N, C-alpha and C positions, 0 to 999 in steps of 0.2 A: 331545080326545085325540089325542095322536102319533102319526102313521102310521108304521109300519116302513119304512123304506129301499127293503125288497124283500118282495113278496110272490108266492107261487106262484099262478098262476091256471089251473085248465083250459080253455084255447079250447077251440072248435072245429077241430078235424083237428090238435091239438097237445096234448103230453104236458107238463104243467110249464110253462107257460110263465110266463116271467121277466117282470115291471114293476117298473117305477122306479115306486115312491108319492113320496118327498120330489121335491118340485117345484122347488127350487132344483141339486137334484142333474144332476134330469135334464133343465133349461132348461141346463147347465152344457155338459154331455155331447153334449146336441144344436145348442148353439149353434156352429157348426163358424167364427164369426168369431173368437172368443176365442181358438183353437187356432192359427189363420190369425197372429192378432196374436204369439202366443206363439212360434211359428214367424220368423213374418220377423223380430221381435225379435231370436230367438237368433241367426241369420245376420246381422242387419244389424251386430250388436258382436263375433261371433264372427272369430279371425283369416283374414284371405285365404285362408289356403294351407290351413287346415283348410276352408273350405268348396269352396274350388277340388277337395280330396279326393272330400270327398262328393259334389258335382258328379256329376263321375267316378265313382264305386264308383256311384251310382243310373243310371247312363244304363247303366253295363256291363252290371249287373243285369236292367236293360229289355232289354236286349238279346241277353240269354241265355236269360230267361222267353219268349221270344220274341212282346214286347210290341208289335205293329206294324212286326215286324220282317219279313216277306213285304211287306206294304202298301211300306215301305222302300224294300228293294231291287227289287219292281219297278217304283215310277215310278224310281228312275236306270237300270234297265236301261233302260225307253223315253226315257228324256233323253238316256242314252248310251250307245248302243249301242255303241257302236264301243271304248268303254271297259272293259280288263280288269275281270273279275268278281272279283280279289284287289281293284282301287281303289273297283268300288263298294261291296263290302263296310268295307272301311276307310272308306269315306265315308259309309256306313249306322251304319257305332260313332262316330264323328264326332258324327253327328246327333244319335244318341240323346242324347250329353253336352252341346250345345247346346241342346236343351230341357231335360234337369234344370237349367242354367245359367239359360236364358229364365224357369223356373217360378219357382226359389228366389228372384230376382230379382224377379218381380211380388207375392212377397210379404214381402221385404226393404226391399223403396222406400222405404213409409212413413218406418222406422226408420231408414233410412241417413242418416249422418253426413252434414255440408259437405263435407269433406273427400272423401268418399266419392265424395260424387253430382259432385262438382266432375271428380273422373278420370271415372266414366262419359259426361260430354256434355262433350268439347273441341270446341272452336270455333275454327278458323284463320282469320286474316285475311282470306281469299277469300271465307269464307262471310259475314263480316259485312258485306263491301261488297256483296256479290249478293244478302243482303236488305235492304242502302237503296238498292238500284236496284228492290225492290220493296214497298217501302214505299209505301201509301196505296191500293193495287192489290188488289182480290179474290182469293185464290190457293185454286186447291183441291189437296193434298198429298197424293198417292200414298204410302203406306208399306207395304212387304212385311212379312212374318211373319219376322221376323232375329230373331236371340239376344239384343241389346240395342234390340226396338223400346218395350219399355216407357219408357227414359230418355226417349222424344218428348215425355213427358209434363212434361220440366223442361224442355226450350224456353225458355216464356214467361219463366221467372225468370233462366235462363243465357244467354241470348241474346242481345246487344245489339240495337234493332231489332227485336227480333221480335213481330210482329200479334197479336193475339188471337184467337186459336184456340180452334175447336171441333173436338172429337174425335168419330166417329162409331164407337159402340160398341154390341154384344149385349147388353142384360141380362139377369144373371143370374136363375135362377127361385127361390133364394135370396133373399129379402127381406132380410135380415141381412146376407147378407153381399154384396149388391149394392150397400146402403148404405154398409159400410166400403169396396169398390172406389171408389165415385163421389167421397166425404168424401177419402179416400186421393191418390187420383191429381188431382184441383181443388183442394190445397192448393197449387201452383204457378202456379196463374191458366189453366192449361187449364182446357175445358170440357166435359164429356163429357155426350154428346146419344146418348140412345135411338134406334134405326133401327125401332123398332116405332110411336112414337107423338109424336116429338119433331121429323120433319123440317122443320115449320112454322119451326123453332126455327134452323133448318141454314142454312134462307133466307132467312128475316133476317139472319145475323149478316154471310153473303156480299152480302145489299145493303149493310149499313153499313162495304162495307170489310173485312172480316176475313176471315180464312183456316180452310180447313174440312181436317182429315185423316180422312183410309179407309185402312182395310188394306181394299186391293183386292184381295188374290190366292188366297184359299179359293175352294170352289165355291160357285157363288151357285146356291140353290133357285130356277128361273122365269129367270135370269138368258139373255145372249145367248149365243148361239155363238160362238167366237171358239179361237184357235190360240194353245197356248204349248206351245214346244219338238217344234214339228207334229203334237200330237195336239191331238185336239177336247175344248174345255175348255167350260161354263159361266163366263161371267164378268160380274161387277155393272157395269151404264150408269150405275150411278145420279152419279159423274166426272162424265161425259164431259153427263148431263143440265145437271147443275149448273153445271159451265163454260161451258156454251149460251147459258142462261135469263140468267144472269149477266154475263156477259162476262169469267169471271175465266180468270185463266193457270193454266196446270197445270204441276205441280210433281212432281218423283221424288225423295223424300227418304229418306237411309238413315243410322244410324249403325254406322259403318265399325268392327271387333271388332278392339282393336291388344291384349286381354289380358284375363282374366279381370276382368267386371265392368266395364272398360275401351272408351271408343270414342270415335272423333270422328266431328262430325256432317260430311254432304254432303247437300248440296241443289244440283239442275240444274233450269233452266224446258224444258218438251217444248215446241220449236218445233213443233207441230201444228196442223191447223184444229181449230177448239172444235165438235166436234158430237159425239154418243154414239158414234157406228160408230166415228170415227179415234181415240178416244181410248181410246177401252175398248180397239181391239186393239193400238195405239201401246203400249199400259202393260204390256199381255201379252207385247209385243215389248221394251217395257225391261226386265223380267223375266228374260229369258231372256237376255238379254245379259250381266247383272249376276250372274245365277248362274254361265254359263260364263266370265266370267272371272278368277276366281282359287278353288282348293278351299276357302280359308280362308269365301268368300263362299257357295258351295254348299253344303258342311259346316254353315254359319250357317241355312239357311232350312229350315223344316218343309215336311219331304218327308212327313213321319210322315200327314200331313192329305191323306185323298180328292180331289185338285183336279182330278182327269180323272175324276169317279164320271157324267160328263153319261149320261141317260137312266137309274139307276140303275133305274128302275122297270121292271121286267118286261114291262109291256103297252107298252114302249115301246123296246125292246130291238133290235129287228130293224131298226128304221128311225131316219134319223138327223135325220129334219123336224122343224123346230121353230118355233115363232112367229116369234121375233125374233132372224134370224142375221147374223151380220158375217162369215164362212166368205169370202164373193167378197170383199170388203175386204180380207181378212187376206194372203188369196192372190195380191193384186193388190200390196200392201207386198211381201210376197216375192219377187215374180216368178216366182212360180208358177202352172201353169195348172190344176193338180186337187189335191186328197186325197192325200196319202201315204197307204201303207198300214200306219200301226202300232200298228194293235190285231188280236193273233190269234186269228178265232175259227177254235175246230178244231171240226170234224163227223164225228162218226162214225158212217160210210154200214152198210148192210149188204150181206150177200156177193151176193146175192140184184141180178142185174143189172136185171132189168126192174121191180122196187123202184128201186135208181139212177135207173136211166132217167127213172122218174116224180118224181124227186129233181128231176133237173138243171132244170126250169122254176123250181124254187122256188130253187133255190141261186143261180141267174142273177139270180132279183130280189132275193134277200141280195144279192147284190154290190152292186145298182145302191141299196139302201134304205139302205146301210152302205159307201159309197163309201174312209172313210178304215180298214174293216178287210180282214186279209188272211186269205183262205180256206186253212184247213190241212185237209185230207182225209186222214182217218184211214182206211184200207179194212182189209178181212180181209187176210191173207195169200195173196197170189196176184192178187188183185183190181187191183193198181198199173197195170196195162194200160190197162183201162178210164179211169179216173180220166185216166189220162195223154192219151186223144186226145181227152175233153170238153174242157180248155183251160178248166175253170174254178178249177182250183186255183193257186191261188199256191205250196203248197208241197204235198208229200206226206211221209205219216210213215209210214210200214207199222206196222202195229200187232205183228208179229214183233219186226222190230230196234230200233222206237221210234229212229230215226234220221229229223231233220228236213228234206228237200232238197229244196231252192227250185227250183220247174219252171218258174216265170214269167216267157214271153217278151216281157215288157216290157222297156222302156229306162229306166224307171225301177224298181230291182229295191225290194222290200214294206222295212221298216226292223221288222219286229214283232221282240221278242225269241223266241227260238226254245226255249228249257228250260220252259218254262211259258203254258198260253192264258189271256188275259183272260176269254174264253168259250167253255163245248164245248155242242157237240147234239148229241145222239144219238140216232140214228134208229134204230139196230141193236136190235132184241128180244134180240140175244142178251145174258144177264145180266155176260157178262164183258165185254161194251164200255161198262158201265155203272163195274164194278169200276177198271176201267182211267181213263178219263173221274175219274174221284173222288181215283184215290192221283197225279194231275198234282197236285191242291193246290189249285183253284182254288172259288172258292165259287158260282159261277157256272155251273150246270150247268142245263140244260133237255132234258127227255126227252118221250117220249110219254106218259100214263099208263096203267095197267094193264098194261102189259106184265109179264114179269117179273123184275124188280127190287125190290131191298130199299127200304126208306120212308127211306135216306139216301144213297142210289146219284144221286137229284136233287133239285136246290132249287126248282126250278119245274119243273110237266108242263102240257101241252095236249091237248088231244082227240086219241085215238086214230082212225085212220083205218077206217074199213070195209074199206076195198079199200087196202091199201097200192100197188097195183100201178096204180091210178089215179090220175092227177097230182090230179084237182079235189079226191078226198074228201081232200088234204094241206091243202086251205084252210082249216078250224075250224083246226087246230096254227099255223101259222103268221103266221093274223089273230091269236092270242089274243096273241101277242107283238108286234104292230106292225106285220105286212109284209103288205099288202091284196092282191097278187094274183104271179102270172108278169108280168116288165116293166114292176115299179113305176119311175118314174122321179124 
């Protein structure tokens, strides 16, 4: 008996749950590969001007809807604190448009005509000579997340003398779509290697003198601590490890955007010591110099990615220590002695001076545990004088006025954005303090459990001290978020 296309089914907790019964229809609707293929075919065949307008409209819509807008503006504010707000907003809007251009290129690339592929990846004579000099030597190619990065898979077929290349990528969870991505990217000669299960193939490829391309500039969970735009980040140390083990050269490659879906490939060899620490730190410095050099390069990077979410785990929020850290090397190459205070940690202390005095040892410990954080103390009205005498604050923001005033006496002033915090620590039982912290817009708000606040005021809570006037009773709260005691070094 032929089954109907739809059937009303009463499932637990639902009234009239609609289920598709026709197998072919259900398979077509759930098979996202078909949707991507059809969408890619349309944009590959559509006039360039139409595709450009659609990308711009999608980017503007995403910006107006606030999709990752706060994260983009926060990243730009940290990276370019001296630039005006209007410039950062203009750069953020352009970034969203470039993201949509990158997304549509990714799905349209398999269906692009030969003429459009030739415009996407243009090769200069200088690049051809450089590749010829690189022939026969293994190389690790560092590729940033830029607008036209998908065009790199065309290099084996479009660039004369280009060596066999394996591209490290993260496999997709949806198997049919992952299979389509692999087949469509490998048709021009590049081999996609999964970072989860195929690393031995990558090592064998380098051993044979091949090239390996790695997208290196995203947050690496469990990676090494490094610096990018003077901010602490977690970077992958895999390129340095591969280059050291196989004696490979390290190159930095980009596709310079010259127009809509038009680019010119550039690649240069990095003259650095081939070891994981130096390669990782140098890659971040090279990326920083590349993005600072031109506004178009800056707009084409993936600012919507949370590159600097180091220690996003709340249990390590108050402590910067990690097993693998390259911060000393990063500071040495930059000619600096200590980390710059680029993260804004806003603290809401109580009005009671005895409780505030009990918190002082822990705030000093927080200063040692997070040397990259600028402490902004937000005291109640009339309590600013006490915090000025302690010398613990980089800046004061009295709750009545709401104006941030830098009071640090250091020769190197903090570089944190003054308009919104990166993290809030609410230590005042007054519910008004938690509401003010929530209105700042930050998602990371740490408070004391059990105090008179709403459920949405805190994102993370720690144990309540039995006696807030006793410094020892604050230990469970600060230990909950990775701080082990006053005087931590």
